[in-house]
mmCIF entry with sequence, helices, sheets and N, C-alpha, C, O atoms, coordinates in Angstrom:
data_MODEL
# 
_entry.id   MODEL 
# 
_entity.id                         1 
_entity.type                       polymer 
_entity.pdbx_number_of_molecules   1 
# 
_entity_poly.entity_id                      1 
_entity_poly.type                           'polypeptide(L)' 
_entity_poly.nstd_linkage                   no 
_entity_poly.nstd_monomer                   no 
_entity_poly.pdbx_seq_one_letter_code       MTIDQVAGICRVSEKTVRRWIAAGELPAAKLGNQWRIRPRDLEDFVRDRLVR 
_entity_poly.pdbx_seq_one_letter_code_can   MTIDQVAGICRVSEKTVRRWIAAGELPAAKLGNQWRIRPRDLEDFVRDRLVR 
_entity_poly.pdbx_strand_id                 A 
# 
loop_
_entity_poly_seq.entity_id 
_entity_poly_seq.num 
_entity_poly_seq.mon_id 
_entity_poly_seq.hetero 
1 1  MET n 
1 2  THR n 
1 3  ILE n 
1 4  ASP n 
1 5  GLN n 
1 6  VAL n 
1 7  ALA n 
1 8  GLY n 
1 9  ILE n 
1 10 CYS n 
1 11 ARG n 
1 12 VAL n 
1 13 SER n 
1 14 GLU n 
1 15 LYS n 
1 16 THR n 
1 17 VAL n 
1 18 ARG n 
1 19 ARG n 
1 20 TRP n 
1 21 ILE n 
1 22 ALA n 
1 23 ALA n 
1 24 GLY n 
1 25 GLU n 
1 26 LEU n 
1 27 PRO n 
1 28 ALA n 
1 29 ALA n 
1 30 LYS n 
1 31 LEU n 
1 32 GLY n 
1 33 ASN n 
1 34 GLN n 
1 35 TRP n 
1 36 ARG n 
1 37 ILE n 
1 38 ARG n 
1 39 PRO n 
1 40 ARG n 
1 41 ASP n 
1 42 LEU n 
1 43 GLU n 
1 44 ASP n 
1 45 PHE n 
1 46 VAL n 
1 47 ARG n 
1 48 ASP n 
1 49 ARG n 
1 50 LEU n 
1 51 VAL n 
1 52 ARG n 
# 
_struct_asym.id          A 
_struct_asym.entity_id   1 
# 
loop_
_struct_conf.conf_type_id 
_struct_conf.id 
_struct_conf.pdbx_PDB_helix_id 
_struct_conf.beg_label_comp_id 
_struct_conf.beg_label_asym_id 
_struct_conf.beg_label_seq_id 
_struct_conf.pdbx_beg_PDB_ins_code 
_struct_conf.end_label_comp_id 
_struct_conf.end_label_asym_id 
_struct_conf.end_label_seq_id 
_struct_conf.pdbx_end_PDB_ins_code 
_struct_conf.beg_auth_comp_id 
_struct_conf.beg_auth_asym_id 
_struct_conf.beg_auth_seq_id 
_struct_conf.end_auth_comp_id 
_struct_conf.end_auth_asym_id 
_struct_conf.end_auth_seq_id 
_struct_conf.pdbx_PDB_helix_class 
_struct_conf.details 
_struct_conf.pdbx_PDB_helix_length 
HELX_P HELX_P1 AA1 ILE A 3  ? CYS A 10 ? ILE A 3  CYS A 10 1 ? 8  
HELX_P HELX_P2 AA2 GLU A 14 ? ALA A 22 ? GLU A 14 ALA A 22 1 ? 9  
HELX_P HELX_P3 AA3 PRO A 39 ? VAL A 51 ? PRO A 39 VAL A 51 1 ? 13 
# 
_struct_conf_type.id          HELX_P 
_struct_conf_type.criteria    ? 
_struct_conf_type.reference   ? 
# 
_struct_sheet.id               AA1 
_struct_sheet.type             ? 
_struct_sheet.number_strands   2 
_struct_sheet.details          ? 
# 
_struct_sheet_order.sheet_id     AA1 
_struct_sheet_order.range_id_1   1 
_struct_sheet_order.range_id_2   2 
_struct_sheet_order.offset       ? 
_struct_sheet_order.sense        anti-parallel 
# 
loop_
_struct_sheet_range.sheet_id 
_struct_sheet_range.id 
_struct_sheet_range.beg_label_comp_id 
_struct_sheet_range.beg_label_asym_id 
_struct_sheet_range.beg_label_seq_id 
_struct_sheet_range.pdbx_beg_PDB_ins_code 
_struct_sheet_range.end_label_comp_id 
_struct_sheet_range.end_label_asym_id 
_struct_sheet_range.end_label_seq_id 
_struct_sheet_range.pdbx_end_PDB_ins_code 
_struct_sheet_range.beg_auth_comp_id 
_struct_sheet_range.beg_auth_asym_id 
_struct_sheet_range.beg_auth_seq_id 
_struct_sheet_range.end_auth_comp_id 
_struct_sheet_range.end_auth_asym_id 
_struct_sheet_range.end_auth_seq_id 
AA1 1 ALA A 29 ? LEU A 31 ? ALA A 29 LEU A 31 
AA1 2 GLN A 34 ? ARG A 36 ? GLN A 34 ARG A 36 
# 
loop_
_atom_site.group_PDB 
_atom_site.id 
_atom_site.type_symbol 
_atom_site.label_atom_id 
_atom_site.label_alt_id 
_atom_site.label_comp_id 
_atom_site.label_asym_id 
_atom_site.label_entity_id 
_atom_site.label_seq_id 
_atom_site.pdbx_PDB_ins_code 
_atom_site.Cartn_x 
_atom_site.Cartn_y 
_atom_site.Cartn_z 
_atom_site.occupancy 
_atom_site.B_iso_or_equiv 
_atom_site.pdbx_formal_charge 
_atom_site.auth_seq_id 
_atom_site.auth_comp_id 
_atom_site.auth_asym_id 
_atom_site.auth_atom_id 
_atom_site.pdbx_PDB_model_num 
ATOM 1   N N  . MET A 1 1  ? 81.090  -97.032  159.333 1.00 0.00 ? 1  MET A N  1 
ATOM 2   C CA . MET A 1 1  ? 80.597  -96.152  160.390 1.00 0.00 ? 1  MET A CA 1 
ATOM 3   C C  . MET A 1 1  ? 80.534  -94.768  159.869 1.00 0.00 ? 1  MET A C  1 
ATOM 4   O O  . MET A 1 1  ? 81.305  -94.425  158.972 1.00 0.00 ? 1  MET A O  1 
ATOM 5   N N  . THR A 1 2  ? 79.639  -93.927  160.387 1.00 0.00 ? 2  THR A N  1 
ATOM 6   C CA . THR A 1 2  ? 79.518  -92.541  159.919 1.00 0.00 ? 2  THR A CA 1 
ATOM 7   C C  . THR A 1 2  ? 80.505  -91.706  160.855 1.00 0.00 ? 2  THR A C  1 
ATOM 8   O O  . THR A 1 2  ? 81.058  -92.196  161.839 1.00 0.00 ? 2  THR A O  1 
ATOM 9   N N  . ILE A 1 3  ? 80.644  -90.515  160.473 1.00 0.00 ? 3  ILE A N  1 
ATOM 10  C CA . ILE A 1 3  ? 81.371  -89.565  161.329 1.00 0.00 ? 3  ILE A CA 1 
ATOM 11  C C  . ILE A 1 3  ? 80.579  -89.338  162.667 1.00 0.00 ? 3  ILE A C  1 
ATOM 12  O O  . ILE A 1 3  ? 81.160  -89.178  163.740 1.00 0.00 ? 3  ILE A O  1 
ATOM 13  N N  . ASP A 1 4  ? 79.282  -89.336  162.538 1.00 0.00 ? 4  ASP A N  1 
ATOM 14  C CA . ASP A 1 4  ? 78.464  -89.075  163.777 1.00 0.00 ? 4  ASP A CA 1 
ATOM 15  C C  . ASP A 1 4  ? 78.640  -90.235  164.662 1.00 0.00 ? 4  ASP A C  1 
ATOM 16  O O  . ASP A 1 4  ? 78.788  -90.035  165.868 1.00 0.00 ? 4  ASP A O  1 
ATOM 17  N N  . GLN A 1 5  ? 78.639  -91.490  164.162 1.00 0.00 ? 5  GLN A N  1 
ATOM 18  C CA . GLN A 1 5  ? 78.744  -92.685  164.972 1.00 0.00 ? 5  GLN A CA 1 
ATOM 19  C C  . GLN A 1 5  ? 80.136  -92.736  165.660 1.00 0.00 ? 5  GLN A C  1 
ATOM 20  O O  . GLN A 1 5  ? 80.233  -93.039  166.849 1.00 0.00 ? 5  GLN A O  1 
ATOM 21  N N  . VAL A 1 6  ? 81.133  -92.455  164.946 1.00 0.00 ? 6  VAL A N  1 
ATOM 22  C CA . VAL A 1 6  ? 82.439  -92.325  165.538 1.00 0.00 ? 6  VAL A CA 1 
ATOM 23  C C  . VAL A 1 6  ? 82.560  -91.217  166.672 1.00 0.00 ? 6  VAL A C  1 
ATOM 24  O O  . VAL A 1 6  ? 83.114  -91.461  167.744 1.00 0.00 ? 6  VAL A O  1 
ATOM 25  N N  . ALA A 1 7  ? 82.026  -90.034  166.372 1.00 0.00 ? 7  ALA A N  1 
ATOM 26  C CA . ALA A 1 7  ? 82.023  -89.044  167.309 1.00 0.00 ? 7  ALA A CA 1 
ATOM 27  C C  . ALA A 1 7  ? 81.403  -89.461  168.689 1.00 0.00 ? 7  ALA A C  1 
ATOM 28  O O  . ALA A 1 7  ? 81.798  -89.119  169.804 1.00 0.00 ? 7  ALA A O  1 
ATOM 29  N N  . GLY A 1 8  ? 80.338  -90.281  168.368 1.00 0.00 ? 8  GLY A N  1 
ATOM 30  C CA . GLY A 1 8  ? 79.557  -90.644  169.672 1.00 0.00 ? 8  GLY A CA 1 
ATOM 31  C C  . GLY A 1 8  ? 80.305  -91.730  170.479 1.00 0.00 ? 8  GLY A C  1 
ATOM 32  O O  . GLY A 1 8  ? 80.244  -91.776  171.708 1.00 0.00 ? 8  GLY A O  1 
ATOM 33  N N  . ILE A 1 9  ? 80.942  -92.514  169.805 1.00 0.00 ? 9  ILE A N  1 
ATOM 34  C CA . ILE A 1 9  ? 81.809  -93.533  170.442 1.00 0.00 ? 9  ILE A CA 1 
ATOM 35  C C  . ILE A 1 9  ? 83.007  -93.057  171.216 1.00 0.00 ? 9  ILE A C  1 
ATOM 36  O O  . ILE A 1 9  ? 83.322  -93.479  172.328 1.00 0.00 ? 9  ILE A O  1 
ATOM 37  N N  . CYS A 1 10 ? 83.665  -92.110  170.505 1.00 0.00 ? 10 CYS A N  1 
ATOM 38  C CA . CYS A 1 10 ? 84.777  -91.363  171.092 1.00 0.00 ? 10 CYS A CA 1 
ATOM 39  C C  . CYS A 1 10 ? 84.502  -90.246  171.948 1.00 0.00 ? 10 CYS A C  1 
ATOM 40  O O  . CYS A 1 10 ? 85.401  -89.700  172.587 1.00 0.00 ? 10 CYS A O  1 
ATOM 41  N N  . ARG A 1 11 ? 83.244  -89.859  171.995 1.00 0.00 ? 11 ARG A N  1 
ATOM 42  C CA . ARG A 1 11 ? 82.592  -88.674  172.926 1.00 0.00 ? 11 ARG A CA 1 
ATOM 43  C C  . ARG A 1 11 ? 83.499  -87.399  172.562 1.00 0.00 ? 11 ARG A C  1 
ATOM 44  O O  . ARG A 1 11 ? 84.048  -86.749  173.452 1.00 0.00 ? 11 ARG A O  1 
ATOM 45  N N  . VAL A 1 12 ? 83.612  -87.110  171.326 1.00 0.00 ? 12 VAL A N  1 
ATOM 46  C CA . VAL A 1 12 ? 84.217  -85.979  170.760 1.00 0.00 ? 12 VAL A CA 1 
ATOM 47  C C  . VAL A 1 12 ? 83.126  -85.463  169.695 1.00 0.00 ? 12 VAL A C  1 
ATOM 48  O O  . VAL A 1 12 ? 82.176  -86.142  169.305 1.00 0.00 ? 12 VAL A O  1 
ATOM 49  N N  . SER A 1 13 ? 83.415  -84.173  169.297 1.00 0.00 ? 13 SER A N  1 
ATOM 50  C CA . SER A 1 13 ? 82.514  -83.506  168.232 1.00 0.00 ? 13 SER A CA 1 
ATOM 51  C C  . SER A 1 13 ? 82.759  -84.199  166.814 1.00 0.00 ? 13 SER A C  1 
ATOM 52  O O  . SER A 1 13 ? 83.734  -84.911  166.573 1.00 0.00 ? 13 SER A O  1 
ATOM 53  N N  . GLU A 1 14 ? 81.800  -83.909  165.960 1.00 0.00 ? 14 GLU A N  1 
ATOM 54  C CA . GLU A 1 14 ? 82.068  -84.449  164.676 1.00 0.00 ? 14 GLU A CA 1 
ATOM 55  C C  . GLU A 1 14 ? 83.227  -83.640  164.016 1.00 0.00 ? 14 GLU A C  1 
ATOM 56  O O  . GLU A 1 14 ? 83.968  -84.177  163.193 1.00 0.00 ? 14 GLU A O  1 
ATOM 57  N N  . LYS A 1 15 ? 83.359  -82.417  164.370 1.00 0.00 ? 15 LYS A N  1 
ATOM 58  C CA . LYS A 1 15 ? 84.445  -81.581  163.885 1.00 0.00 ? 15 LYS A CA 1 
ATOM 59  C C  . LYS A 1 15 ? 85.761  -82.166  164.187 1.00 0.00 ? 15 LYS A C  1 
ATOM 60  O O  . LYS A 1 15 ? 86.622  -82.183  163.308 1.00 0.00 ? 15 LYS A O  1 
ATOM 61  N N  . THR A 1 16 ? 86.000  -82.671  165.419 1.00 0.00 ? 16 THR A N  1 
ATOM 62  C CA . THR A 1 16 ? 87.162  -83.421  165.780 1.00 0.00 ? 16 THR A CA 1 
ATOM 63  C C  . THR A 1 16 ? 87.451  -84.544  164.854 1.00 0.00 ? 16 THR A C  1 
ATOM 64  O O  . THR A 1 16 ? 88.548  -84.644  164.305 1.00 0.00 ? 16 THR A O  1 
ATOM 65  N N  . VAL A 1 17 ? 86.382  -85.481  164.654 1.00 0.00 ? 17 VAL A N  1 
ATOM 66  C CA . VAL A 1 17 ? 86.571  -86.571  163.738 1.00 0.00 ? 17 VAL A CA 1 
ATOM 67  C C  . VAL A 1 17 ? 87.059  -86.144  162.399 1.00 0.00 ? 17 VAL A C  1 
ATOM 68  O O  . VAL A 1 17 ? 87.995  -86.714  161.838 1.00 0.00 ? 17 VAL A O  1 
ATOM 69  N N  . ARG A 1 18 ? 86.379  -85.080  161.866 1.00 0.00 ? 18 ARG A N  1 
ATOM 70  C CA . ARG A 1 18 ? 86.680  -84.564  160.562 1.00 0.00 ? 18 ARG A CA 1 
ATOM 71  C C  . ARG A 1 18 ? 88.252  -84.158  160.508 1.00 0.00 ? 18 ARG A C  1 
ATOM 72  O O  . ARG A 1 18 ? 88.959  -84.443  159.541 1.00 0.00 ? 18 ARG A O  1 
ATOM 73  N N  . ARG A 1 19 ? 88.700  -83.491  161.602 1.00 0.00 ? 19 ARG A N  1 
ATOM 74  C CA . ARG A 1 19 ? 90.031  -83.113  161.618 1.00 0.00 ? 19 ARG A CA 1 
ATOM 75  C C  . ARG A 1 19 ? 91.039  -84.289  161.683 1.00 0.00 ? 19 ARG A C  1 
ATOM 76  O O  . ARG A 1 19 ? 92.159  -84.207  161.178 1.00 0.00 ? 19 ARG A O  1 
ATOM 77  N N  . TRP A 1 20 ? 90.579  -85.391  162.334 1.00 0.00 ? 20 TRP A N  1 
ATOM 78  C CA . TRP A 1 20 ? 91.429  -86.619  162.384 1.00 0.00 ? 20 TRP A CA 1 
ATOM 79  C C  . TRP A 1 20 ? 91.498  -87.203  161.000 1.00 0.00 ? 20 TRP A C  1 
ATOM 80  O O  . TRP A 1 20 ? 92.539  -87.761  160.653 1.00 0.00 ? 20 TRP A O  1 
ATOM 81  N N  . ILE A 1 21 ? 90.496  -87.121  160.202 1.00 0.00 ? 21 ILE A N  1 
ATOM 82  C CA . ILE A 1 21 ? 90.445  -87.591  158.807 1.00 0.00 ? 21 ILE A CA 1 
ATOM 83  C C  . ILE A 1 21 ? 91.199  -86.833  157.915 1.00 0.00 ? 21 ILE A C  1 
ATOM 84  O O  . ILE A 1 21 ? 91.908  -87.351  157.052 1.00 0.00 ? 21 ILE A O  1 
ATOM 85  N N  . ALA A 1 22 ? 91.070  -85.515  158.094 1.00 0.00 ? 22 ALA A N  1 
ATOM 86  C CA . ALA A 1 22 ? 91.855  -84.524  157.253 1.00 0.00 ? 22 ALA A CA 1 
ATOM 87  C C  . ALA A 1 22 ? 93.301  -84.690  157.507 1.00 0.00 ? 22 ALA A C  1 
ATOM 88  O O  . ALA A 1 22 ? 94.081  -84.627  156.557 1.00 0.00 ? 22 ALA A O  1 
ATOM 89  N N  . ALA A 1 23 ? 93.763  -84.917  158.824 1.00 0.00 ? 23 ALA A N  1 
ATOM 90  C CA . ALA A 1 23 ? 95.155  -85.054  159.074 1.00 0.00 ? 23 ALA A CA 1 
ATOM 91  C C  . ALA A 1 23 ? 95.710  -86.352  158.734 1.00 0.00 ? 23 ALA A C  1 
ATOM 92  O O  . ALA A 1 23 ? 96.925  -86.535  158.792 1.00 0.00 ? 23 ALA A O  1 
ATOM 93  N N  . GLY A 1 24 ? 94.894  -87.275  158.378 1.00 0.00 ? 24 GLY A N  1 
ATOM 94  C CA . GLY A 1 24 ? 95.411  -88.590  157.918 1.00 0.00 ? 24 GLY A CA 1 
ATOM 95  C C  . GLY A 1 24 ? 95.613  -89.588  159.075 1.00 0.00 ? 24 GLY A C  1 
ATOM 96  O O  . GLY A 1 24 ? 96.247  -90.635  158.949 1.00 0.00 ? 24 GLY A O  1 
ATOM 97  N N  . GLU A 1 25 ? 94.996  -89.161  160.262 1.00 0.00 ? 25 GLU A N  1 
ATOM 98  C CA . GLU A 1 25 ? 95.278  -89.954  161.420 1.00 0.00 ? 25 GLU A CA 1 
ATOM 99  C C  . GLU A 1 25 ? 94.327  -91.059  161.469 1.00 0.00 ? 25 GLU A C  1 
ATOM 100 O O  . GLU A 1 25 ? 94.691  -92.159  161.886 1.00 0.00 ? 25 GLU A O  1 
ATOM 101 N N  . LEU A 1 26 ? 93.066  -90.831  161.051 1.00 0.00 ? 26 LEU A N  1 
ATOM 102 C CA . LEU A 1 26 ? 91.975  -91.840  160.939 1.00 0.00 ? 26 LEU A CA 1 
ATOM 103 C C  . LEU A 1 26 ? 91.562  -92.112  159.464 1.00 0.00 ? 26 LEU A C  1 
ATOM 104 O O  . LEU A 1 26 ? 91.012  -91.271  158.752 1.00 0.00 ? 26 LEU A O  1 
ATOM 105 N N  . PRO A 1 27 ? 91.883  -93.363  159.085 1.00 0.00 ? 27 PRO A N  1 
ATOM 106 C CA . PRO A 1 27 ? 91.549  -93.621  157.601 1.00 0.00 ? 27 PRO A CA 1 
ATOM 107 C C  . PRO A 1 27 ? 89.976  -93.682  157.411 1.00 0.00 ? 27 PRO A C  1 
ATOM 108 O O  . PRO A 1 27 ? 89.222  -94.241  158.207 1.00 0.00 ? 27 PRO A O  1 
ATOM 109 N N  . ALA A 1 28 ? 89.611  -93.086  156.347 1.00 0.00 ? 28 ALA A N  1 
ATOM 110 C CA . ALA A 1 28 ? 88.269  -93.056  155.968 1.00 0.00 ? 28 ALA A CA 1 
ATOM 111 C C  . ALA A 1 28 ? 88.012  -92.950  154.467 1.00 0.00 ? 28 ALA A C  1 
ATOM 112 O O  . ALA A 1 28 ? 88.919  -92.482  153.779 1.00 0.00 ? 28 ALA A O  1 
ATOM 113 N N  . ALA A 1 29 ? 87.007  -93.290  153.953 1.00 0.00 ? 29 ALA A N  1 
ATOM 114 C CA . ALA A 1 29 ? 86.668  -93.309  152.571 1.00 0.00 ? 29 ALA A CA 1 
ATOM 115 C C  . ALA A 1 29 ? 85.340  -92.431  152.334 1.00 0.00 ? 29 ALA A C  1 
ATOM 116 O O  . ALA A 1 29 ? 84.366  -92.472  153.086 1.00 0.00 ? 29 ALA A O  1 
ATOM 117 N N  . LYS A 1 30 ? 85.434  -91.688  151.261 1.00 0.00 ? 30 LYS A N  1 
ATOM 118 C CA . LYS A 1 30 ? 84.154  -90.819  151.010 1.00 0.00 ? 30 LYS A CA 1 
ATOM 119 C C  . LYS A 1 30 ? 83.369  -91.583  149.951 1.00 0.00 ? 30 LYS A C  1 
ATOM 120 O O  . LYS A 1 30 ? 83.831  -91.795  148.830 1.00 0.00 ? 30 LYS A O  1 
ATOM 121 N N  . LEU A 1 31 ? 82.142  -91.995  150.355 1.00 0.00 ? 31 LEU A N  1 
ATOM 122 C CA . LEU A 1 31 ? 81.232  -92.684  149.493 1.00 0.00 ? 31 LEU A CA 1 
ATOM 123 C C  . LEU A 1 31 ? 80.043  -91.705  149.162 1.00 0.00 ? 31 LEU A C  1 
ATOM 124 O O  . LEU A 1 31 ? 79.163  -91.443  149.982 1.00 0.00 ? 31 LEU A O  1 
ATOM 125 N N  . GLY A 1 32 ? 80.089  -91.244  148.031 1.00 0.00 ? 32 GLY A N  1 
ATOM 126 C CA . GLY A 1 32 ? 79.002  -90.202  147.599 1.00 0.00 ? 32 GLY A CA 1 
ATOM 127 C C  . GLY A 1 32 ? 79.363  -88.836  148.399 1.00 0.00 ? 32 GLY A C  1 
ATOM 128 O O  . GLY A 1 32 ? 80.398  -88.200  148.196 1.00 0.00 ? 32 GLY A O  1 
ATOM 129 N N  . ASN A 1 33 ? 78.446  -88.506  149.258 1.00 0.00 ? 33 ASN A N  1 
ATOM 130 C CA . ASN A 1 33 ? 78.606  -87.256  150.023 1.00 0.00 ? 33 ASN A CA 1 
ATOM 131 C C  . ASN A 1 33 ? 78.903  -87.504  151.545 1.00 0.00 ? 33 ASN A C  1 
ATOM 132 O O  . ASN A 1 33 ? 78.861  -86.612  152.392 1.00 0.00 ? 33 ASN A O  1 
ATOM 133 N N  . GLN A 1 34 ? 79.216  -88.846  151.802 1.00 0.00 ? 34 GLN A N  1 
ATOM 134 C CA . GLN A 1 34 ? 79.381  -89.114  153.225 1.00 0.00 ? 34 GLN A CA 1 
ATOM 135 C C  . GLN A 1 34 ? 80.811  -89.842  153.471 1.00 0.00 ? 34 GLN A C  1 
ATOM 136 O O  . GLN A 1 34 ? 81.289  -90.638  152.662 1.00 0.00 ? 34 GLN A O  1 
ATOM 137 N N  . TRP A 1 35 ? 81.347  -89.520  154.522 1.00 0.00 ? 35 TRP A N  1 
ATOM 138 C CA . TRP A 1 35 ? 82.510  -90.202  155.046 1.00 0.00 ? 35 TRP A CA 1 
ATOM 139 C C  . TRP A 1 35 ? 82.259  -91.478  155.765 1.00 0.00 ? 35 TRP A C  1 
ATOM 140 O O  . TRP A 1 35 ? 81.415  -91.484  156.661 1.00 0.00 ? 35 TRP A O  1 
ATOM 141 N N  . ARG A 1 36 ? 82.938  -92.604  155.446 1.00 0.00 ? 36 ARG A N  1 
ATOM 142 C CA . ARG A 1 36 ? 82.697  -93.844  156.188 1.00 0.00 ? 36 ARG A CA 1 
ATOM 143 C C  . ARG A 1 36 ? 83.992  -94.382  156.790 1.00 0.00 ? 36 ARG A C  1 
ATOM 144 O O  . ARG A 1 36 ? 85.021  -94.366  156.114 1.00 0.00 ? 36 ARG A O  1 
ATOM 145 N N  . ILE A 1 37 ? 83.980  -94.833  157.967 1.00 0.00 ? 37 ILE A N  1 
ATOM 146 C CA . ILE A 1 37 ? 85.154  -95.408  158.665 1.00 0.00 ? 37 ILE A CA 1 
ATOM 147 C C  . ILE A 1 37 ? 84.843  -96.833  159.059 1.00 0.00 ? 37 ILE A C  1 
ATOM 148 O O  . ILE A 1 37 ? 83.795  -97.150  159.621 1.00 0.00 ? 37 ILE A O  1 
ATOM 149 N N  . ARG A 1 38 ? 85.850  -97.714  158.720 1.00 0.00 ? 38 ARG A N  1 
ATOM 150 C CA . ARG A 1 38 ? 85.742  -99.117  158.908 1.00 0.00 ? 38 ARG A CA 1 
ATOM 151 C C  . ARG A 1 38 ? 85.912  -99.212  160.563 1.00 0.00 ? 38 ARG A C  1 
ATOM 152 O O  . ARG A 1 38 ? 86.701  -98.486  161.167 1.00 0.00 ? 38 ARG A O  1 
ATOM 153 N N  . PRO A 1 39 ? 85.124  -100.137 161.171 1.00 0.00 ? 39 PRO A N  1 
ATOM 154 C CA . PRO A 1 39 ? 85.184  -100.376 162.635 1.00 0.00 ? 39 PRO A CA 1 
ATOM 155 C C  . PRO A 1 39 ? 86.755  -100.682 162.933 1.00 0.00 ? 39 PRO A C  1 
ATOM 156 O O  . PRO A 1 39 ? 87.318  -100.104 163.863 1.00 0.00 ? 39 PRO A O  1 
ATOM 157 N N  . ARG A 1 40 ? 87.360  -101.510 162.201 1.00 0.00 ? 40 ARG A N  1 
ATOM 158 C CA . ARG A 1 40 ? 88.738  -102.028 162.404 1.00 0.00 ? 40 ARG A CA 1 
ATOM 159 C C  . ARG A 1 40 ? 89.668  -100.848 162.418 1.00 0.00 ? 40 ARG A C  1 
ATOM 160 O O  . ARG A 1 40 ? 90.550  -100.848 163.277 1.00 0.00 ? 40 ARG A O  1 
ATOM 161 N N  . ASP A 1 41 ? 89.584  -99.810  161.552 1.00 0.00 ? 41 ASP A N  1 
ATOM 162 C CA . ASP A 1 41 ? 90.336  -98.735  161.430 1.00 0.00 ? 41 ASP A CA 1 
ATOM 163 C C  . ASP A 1 41 ? 90.112  -97.885  162.793 1.00 0.00 ? 41 ASP A C  1 
ATOM 164 O O  . ASP A 1 41 ? 91.075  -97.400  163.388 1.00 0.00 ? 41 ASP A O  1 
ATOM 165 N N  . LEU A 1 42 ? 88.927  -97.753  163.197 1.00 0.00 ? 42 LEU A N  1 
ATOM 166 C CA . LEU A 1 42 ? 88.679  -97.011  164.487 1.00 0.00 ? 42 LEU A CA 1 
ATOM 167 C C  . LEU A 1 42 ? 89.308  -97.669  165.632 1.00 0.00 ? 42 LEU A C  1 
ATOM 168 O O  . LEU A 1 42 ? 89.926  -97.035  166.486 1.00 0.00 ? 42 LEU A O  1 
ATOM 169 N N  . GLU A 1 43 ? 89.148  -98.980  165.656 1.00 0.00 ? 43 GLU A N  1 
ATOM 170 C CA . GLU A 1 43 ? 89.933  -99.770  166.712 1.00 0.00 ? 43 GLU A CA 1 
ATOM 171 C C  . GLU A 1 43 ? 91.376  -99.535  166.666 1.00 0.00 ? 43 GLU A C  1 
ATOM 172 O O  . GLU A 1 43 ? 91.948  -99.210  167.706 1.00 0.00 ? 43 GLU A O  1 
ATOM 173 N N  . ASP A 1 44 ? 92.015  -99.664  165.592 1.00 0.00 ? 44 ASP A N  1 
ATOM 174 C CA . ASP A 1 44 ? 93.444  -99.358  165.511 1.00 0.00 ? 44 ASP A CA 1 
ATOM 175 C C  . ASP A 1 44 ? 93.840  -97.912  165.944 1.00 0.00 ? 44 ASP A C  1 
ATOM 176 O O  . ASP A 1 44 ? 94.815  -97.696  166.664 1.00 0.00 ? 44 ASP A O  1 
ATOM 177 N N  . PHE A 1 45 ? 93.069  -96.992  165.489 1.00 0.00 ? 45 PHE A N  1 
ATOM 178 C CA . PHE A 1 45 ? 93.161  -95.582  165.782 1.00 0.00 ? 45 PHE A CA 1 
ATOM 179 C C  . PHE A 1 45 ? 93.186  -95.352  167.304 1.00 0.00 ? 45 PHE A C  1 
ATOM 180 O O  . PHE A 1 45 ? 94.086  -94.696  167.828 1.00 0.00 ? 45 PHE A O  1 
ATOM 181 N N  . VAL A 1 46 ? 92.191  -95.899  167.993 1.00 0.00 ? 46 VAL A N  1 
ATOM 182 C CA . VAL A 1 46 ? 92.098  -95.871  169.430 1.00 0.00 ? 46 VAL A CA 1 
ATOM 183 C C  . VAL A 1 46 ? 93.296  -96.518  170.174 1.00 0.00 ? 46 VAL A C  1 
ATOM 184 O O  . VAL A 1 46 ? 93.875  -95.977  171.116 1.00 0.00 ? 46 VAL A O  1 
ATOM 185 N N  . ARG A 1 47 ? 93.609  -97.739  169.653 1.00 0.00 ? 47 ARG A N  1 
ATOM 186 C CA . ARG A 1 47 ? 94.651  -98.632  170.292 1.00 0.00 ? 47 ARG A CA 1 
ATOM 187 C C  . ARG A 1 47 ? 96.011  -97.765  170.254 1.00 0.00 ? 47 ARG A C  1 
ATOM 188 O O  . ARG A 1 47 ? 96.772  -97.687  171.219 1.00 0.00 ? 47 ARG A O  1 
ATOM 189 N N  . ASP A 1 48 ? 96.196  -97.187  169.142 1.00 0.00 ? 48 ASP A N  1 
ATOM 190 C CA . ASP A 1 48 ? 97.385  -96.447  168.826 1.00 0.00 ? 48 ASP A CA 1 
ATOM 191 C C  . ASP A 1 48 ? 97.566  -95.168  169.744 1.00 0.00 ? 48 ASP A C  1 
ATOM 192 O O  . ASP A 1 48 ? 98.671  -94.756  170.098 1.00 0.00 ? 48 ASP A O  1 
ATOM 193 N N  . ARG A 1 49 ? 96.322  -94.567  170.100 1.00 0.00 ? 49 ARG A N  1 
ATOM 194 C CA . ARG A 1 49 ? 96.255  -93.342  170.858 1.00 0.00 ? 49 ARG A CA 1 
ATOM 195 C C  . ARG A 1 49 ? 96.643  -93.906  172.427 1.00 0.00 ? 49 ARG A C  1 
ATOM 196 O O  . ARG A 1 49 ? 97.442  -93.308  173.147 1.00 0.00 ? 49 ARG A O  1 
ATOM 197 N N  . LEU A 1 50 ? 96.027  -95.004  172.780 1.00 0.00 ? 50 LEU A N  1 
ATOM 198 C CA . LEU A 1 50 ? 96.190  -95.443  174.088 1.00 0.00 ? 50 LEU A CA 1 
ATOM 199 C C  . LEU A 1 50 ? 97.756  -95.828  174.429 1.00 0.00 ? 50 LEU A C  1 
ATOM 200 O O  . LEU A 1 50 ? 98.234  -95.686  175.555 1.00 0.00 ? 50 LEU A O  1 
ATOM 201 N N  . VAL A 1 51 ? 98.443  -96.305  173.363 1.00 0.00 ? 51 VAL A N  1 
ATOM 202 C CA . VAL A 1 51 ? 99.733  -96.796  173.650 1.00 0.00 ? 51 VAL A CA 1 
ATOM 203 C C  . VAL A 1 51 ? 100.868 -95.585  173.836 1.00 0.00 ? 51 VAL A C  1 
ATOM 204 O O  . VAL A 1 51 ? 101.867 -95.676  174.549 1.00 0.00 ? 51 VAL A O  1 
ATOM 205 N N  . ARG A 1 52 ? 100.497 -94.467  173.055 1.00 0.00 ? 52 ARG A N  1 
ATOM 206 C CA . ARG A 1 52 ? 101.345 -93.346  173.210 1.00 0.00 ? 52 ARG A CA 1 
ATOM 207 C C  . ARG A 1 52 ? 101.725 -92.876  174.622 1.00 0.00 ? 52 ARG A C  1 
ATOM 208 O O  . ARG A 1 52 ? 102.462 -91.902  174.771 1.00 0.00 ? 52 ARG A O  1 
# 
């Protein structure tokens, strides 16, 4: 998934998603010039935030 897709799903800005990646909270891989997030990693990220 792209940063734009994740931002849309989470209803946050792309900048917020980039902050999560930079902080190491949301695992992502940079492929070429784009960041990609695995759907499973996003699910885990959201689940962890709901439990807090």
